C-alpha positions in Angstrom: 117.9 107.4 104.9 116.7 106.6 101.2 118.7 103.6 100.9 116.6 101.9 104.1 113.3 103.2 102.5 114.1 101.6 99.1 115.0 98.3 100.8 112.0 98.6 103.1 109.4 99.4 100.0 111.3 95.9 97.8 111.5 93.5 101.0 107.5 94.1 102.0 106.3 93.9 98.3 103.2 92.3 98.1 102.6 92.8 101.7 100.8 95.3 103.7 102.4 97.9 104.1 103.2 101.1 102.0 105.8 104.1 102.4 104.8 107.9 101.5 106.8 110.4 101.7 105.7 114.1 102.3 108.2 116.6 100.6 108.2 120.6 101.3 111.0 121.6 99.0 109.4 124.5 96.9 111.7 123.6 94.2 108.8 120.7 92.2 111.7 120.4 89.3 115.0 119.5 91.3 112.2 117.5 93.4 111.8 115.5 90.3 115.5 115.3 89.8 116.0 113.9 92.9 112.9 111.1 93.2 115.0 110.0 89.8 118.3 110.1 90.7 118.1 108.5 94.5 115.6 105.9 92.7 112.9 106.4 95.1 110.4 103.6 94.4 107.2 105.4 96.5 104.9 108.0 96.2 105.5 111.1 97.3 103.4 114.1 97.7 104.6 117.7 97.4 103.5 119.6 101.0 102.6 123.0 99.2 106.6 124.0 99.0 106.9 124.4 103.0 107.4 122.9 105.9 104.3 124.4 107.0 102.2 123.4 104.4 98.5 121.8 104.8 100.4 118.3 105.3 102.7 118.5 107.8 100.2 121.0 109.8 97.4 118.7 109.4 100.0 115.8 110.7 101.6 117.4 113.4 105.0 117.4 112.1 107.7 119.8 113.6 110.5 118.5 111.9 112.1 116.4 109.3 111.6 113.5 108.4 109.2 112.1 110.9 108.1 109.2 110.2 104.6 107.7 111.2 103.8 104.2 111.5 99.9 103.4 111.0 98.9 99.6 111.7 96.6 97.4 109.7 93.9 99.2 111.9 95.0 102.6 111.2 96.1 102.9 114.6 99.5 105.5 115.1 102.3 102.9 116.3 105.2 104.8 115.7 106.0 108.9 115.8 110.0 109.6 115.3 112.4 110.7 112.9 112.6 106.7 111.3 115.3 105.0 114.0 114.8 102.3 115.0 111.4 101.3 113.0 112.6 98.1 111.1 111.4 96.1 114.4 107.9 97.9 114.9 107.3 97.8 111.2 107.5 93.4 111.9 105.7 93.7 115.0 102.5 95.6 112.9 102.6 93.2 110.5 103.4 90.2 112.7 100.0 91.3 114.3 98.4 90.9 110.4 99.5 87.5 110.5 102.1 88.2 108.1 105.9 87.0 109.3 108.8 88.9 108.1 112.3 89.2 109.0 113.8 92.8 107.4 117.4 93.0 106.8 119.3 95.2 104.6 122.4 94.5 103.4 126.1 95.7 102.4 124.9 98.0 99.3 122.6 99.7 101.6 125.1 101.1 103.5 127.2 101.7 100.1 124.4 104.3 99.2 124.2 105.3 102.4 127.4 106.7 101.6 126.9 107.9 98.4 123.3 110.4 99.8 125.9 111.4 102.2 128.8 112.7 99.8 125.8 113.8 98.2 124.4 115.9 101.1 128.2 117.4 101.8 128.1 118.9 97.7 124.8 120.3 98.1 125.9 122.0 101.2 129.5 123.0 99.6 127.7 124.3 97.2 125.1 126.2 99.2 128.5 127.5 100.6 129.8 128.9 97.6 126.4 130.8 96.6 126.3 132.3 100.5 130.0 134.0 99.1 128.8 135.5 95.5 
């Protein structure tokens, strides 16, 4: 998901679009490393180290990731897990008189594979930690 989000931020720079992340991990130092390693190019807020923190509670988030798309009038146009959001973003921007066609290149898919490999390594490490 990170490569897709990075691509959106890059393509929509200068347009009425903002990506904001909310992180609920408890280890803030680890969060900072992830932001650096994954080259996250958007602002991210800490949810108090819990999935039931103040932000997720206020926004009624019950699963991760949860994506909200809010149009330029402040109306929630999408709430879900992020699949198929590009057309929704394009439609919202079109209604704001901004024509865009969002495209993602092959490098995004390669980075998705890197993210999956990193996730697999983390899962493997967690399994080893449990065995100790």
